[in-house]
C-alpha positions as CSV (number, residue, x, y, z in Angstrom):
1,M,102.9,87.8,54.0
2,N,105.6,87.0,56.7
3,M,105.3,83.4,57.7
4,T,107.6,83.6,60.4
5,Q,106.9,84.7,63.9
6,T,108.9,86.1,66.4
7,F,108.3,85.9,70.3
8,Y,109.1,88.7,72.7
9,Q,109.2,88.5,76.2
10,A,106.4,90.1,77.8
11,G,107.2,89.6,81.7
12,T,106.6,87.1,84.4
13,L,103.0,85.7,84.9
14,D,102.8,87.2,88.2
15,E,103.5,90.6,86.7
16,F,100.0,90.0,85.0
17,L,97.1,90.1,87.6
18,S,94.1,88.2,87.2
19,R,90.9,90.2,85.4
20,I,93.1,92.9,84.5
21,G,94.6,94.5,81.8
22,R,97.9,95.7,81.3
23,V,99.4,97.5,78.3
24,I,102.9,96.9,77.2
25,I,104.6,98.3,73.9
26,L,106.1,95.5,71.9
27,E,108.2,96.6,68.2
28,G,106.0,100.1,68.8
29,R,102.9,98.3,68.9
30,E,100.5,98.9,72.1
31,I,98.9,95.4,73.0
32,A,96.5,95.2,75.8
33,V,97.3,91.6,78.0
34,F,94.8,89.9,80.1
35,R,94.9,87.2,82.4
36,T,91.8,85.2,83.3
37,S,91.2,84.0,86.6
38,D,91.9,80.5,85.3
39,D,95.3,81.7,84.4
40,H,94.8,81.9,80.7
41,V,97.0,84.6,79.0
42,F,95.7,86.7,75.9
43,A,97.0,89.7,74.1
44,L,94.9,91.9,71.7
45,E,95.7,95.4,70.1
46,N,94.6,97.7,72.5
47,R,92.5,99.3,70.3
48,N,88.8,99.1,70.3
49,P,87.2,98.3,66.8
50,H,84.0,100.8,67.6
51,P,84.2,103.5,65.0
52,K,84.8,106.1,67.7
53,G,87.9,103.6,68.9
54,G,89.6,103.9,72.1
55,P,91.6,101.9,74.3
56,I,90.5,98.3,75.5
57,A,93.0,97.7,78.5
58,E,90.5,99.1,80.8
59,G,87.8,96.4,80.1
60,I,86.2,94.1,83.1
61,V,87.6,90.6,82.3
62,S,84.7,87.7,83.1
63,G,85.3,84.5,81.9
64,H,86.9,84.7,78.8
65,I,84.8,88.0,77.6
66,L,86.1,91.6,78.1
67,Y,83.2,94.2,78.8
68,D,84.2,97.4,77.1
69,P,83.4,100.2,79.7
70,L,83.2,102.7,76.6
71,Y,80.6,101.1,74.4
72,D,79.5,98.6,76.4
73,W,80.6,95.5,74.0
74,Q,81.5,92.2,74.6
75,I,85.0,91.1,73.1
76,D,86.0,87.4,72.9
77,L,89.6,87.2,74.3
78,S,90.6,84.3,72.2
79,T,89.4,85.3,68.8
80,G,89.1,89.2,69.3
81,M,85.5,88.8,67.8
82,V,82.8,91.6,69.3
83,Q,79.5,89.5,70.5
84,A,76.3,90.4,68.8
85,P,74.5,92.6,68.2
86,D,77.6,94.5,68.0
87,E,80.4,94.1,65.2
88,G,83.8,94.2,64.8
89,Q,87.2,92.6,65.4
90,V,90.0,93.1,67.5
91,R,93.4,92.0,66.3
92,T,94.8,89.1,68.5
93,F,98.3,88.0,69.1
94,P,99.6,84.4,70.2
95,V,100.6,84.0,73.6
96,K,102.8,80.9,75.4
97,V,103.7,80.7,78.9
98,E,106.7,78.7,79.6
99,Q,108.6,78.6,82.8
100,G,106.5,81.4,84.3
101,M,107.4,83.5,81.3
102,V,104.8,85.2,79.1
103,W,105.9,85.4,75.6
104,I,103.9,87.4,72.8
105,G,104.4,86.7,68.9
106,L,104.6,89.1,66.5
């Protein structure tokens, strides 16, 4: 298990619009980045845990929950956990915002 983590610059905070997902590619990984209305930033793998898969970046953000438009699932942005009655989890990545820059850890 790799215990070291590298943070990559993802862009300025202003580049991430509130409640709208944006896909970025870091180290060959497709990551959906979401900025909530209270200015928290979350990064999740842009892969729906539903058996049929699909992207999550087009989901609708309300609070810290992502509403998936394909399967009507609710995903907690901080943990990646799909809310009951559905089950599953999206991989999350640590995010830090420093001096107006968004950094994502891989």
